[in-house]
C-alpha positions in Angstrom: -9.0 5.4 4.0 -9.7 7.4 0.8 -11.0 10.3 2.9 -7.6 10.9 4.6 -5.7 13.1 2.2 -2.2 12.2 3.4 -2.9 8.5 3.2 -4.4 8.9 -0.3 -1.4 11.0 -1.5 1.1 8.5 0.0 -0.6 5.5 -1.6 -0.8 7.3 -5.0 2.9 8.0 -4.9 3.7 4.5 -3.7 1.6 2.9 -6.4 3.5 5.0 -9.0 6.8 3.8 -7.7 5.7 0.2 -7.5 4.3 0.3 -11.0 7.7 1.3 -12.4 9.2 -1.8 -10.8 6.3 -4.1 -11.4 4.8 -3.0 -14.8 3.1 -6.4 -15.3 1.4 -6.4 -11.9 -2.0 -4.8 -11.4 -1.9 -2.5 -8.3 -5.3 -1.4 -7.1 -6.6 0.7 -4.2 -8.9 -0.9 -1.6 -9.3 -4.2 -3.3 -10.8 -6.5 -2.1 -11.5 -4.3 1.0 -12.9 -0.8 1.3 -9.9 0.7 3.2 -12.1 1.7 6.1 -13.1 -1.7 7.5 -12.7 -2.4 11.2 -9.1 -3.3 12.2 -6.0 -2.0 13.9 -5.3 0.7 11.3 -8.9 1.9 11.6 -8.6 2.1 15.4 -5.3 4.1 15.1 -7.0 6.6 12.8 -9.4 7.4 15.7 -6.3 8.1 17.9 -4.2 10.1 15.5 -5.0 12.8 13.0 -4.3 12.7 9.3 -1.1 14.6 9.8 0.2 12.2 12.5 -0.6 8.7 11.1 -0.8 6.9 7.8 -2.8 3.6 8.1 -1.5 1.5 5.2 -2.2 -2.2 4.6 -0.8 -4.1 1.7 -2.4 -7.3 0.4 -0.6 -9.6 -2.0 -2.7 -12.0 -4.0 -2.1 -15.6 -3.1 -1.5 -16.6 -6.7 2.0 -15.1 -6.3 3.0 -17.4 -3.4 5.7 -19.8 -4.4 6.5 -18.0 -7.6 9.4 -15.9 -8.8 7.0 -12.9 -8.9 6.7 -13.0 -5.1 10.4 -12.2 -4.7 10.2 -9.4 -7.3 7.1 -8.0 -5.4 8.9 -8.2 -2.0 11.9 -6.4 -3.4 9.8 -3.7 -5.1 7.7 -3.1 -1.9 10.9 -2.5 0.1 12.8 -0.5 -2.4 9.9 1.7 -3.3 9.8 2.9 0.3 13.3 4.3 0.1 13.5 8.1 -0.4 14.5 9.3 -3.8 17.8 11.2 -3.9 
């Protein structure tokens, strides 16, 4: 949800980290969805404030399924969540 400051900040930082690991992959916000569509994350936003909950969903384009890029994307998604020392 682009209106939730903590979610927006987290996603901007996460995209920066992912872009370092995946420079050839285009990483976009809220594509193809708006980020506020009805779903479980949207429901949880009604239950918890911006300082208590980050509702993040990641969609990987189907064109990467069955390719070497999928492994690189999976590794980058996981490693980019680790805190920097």
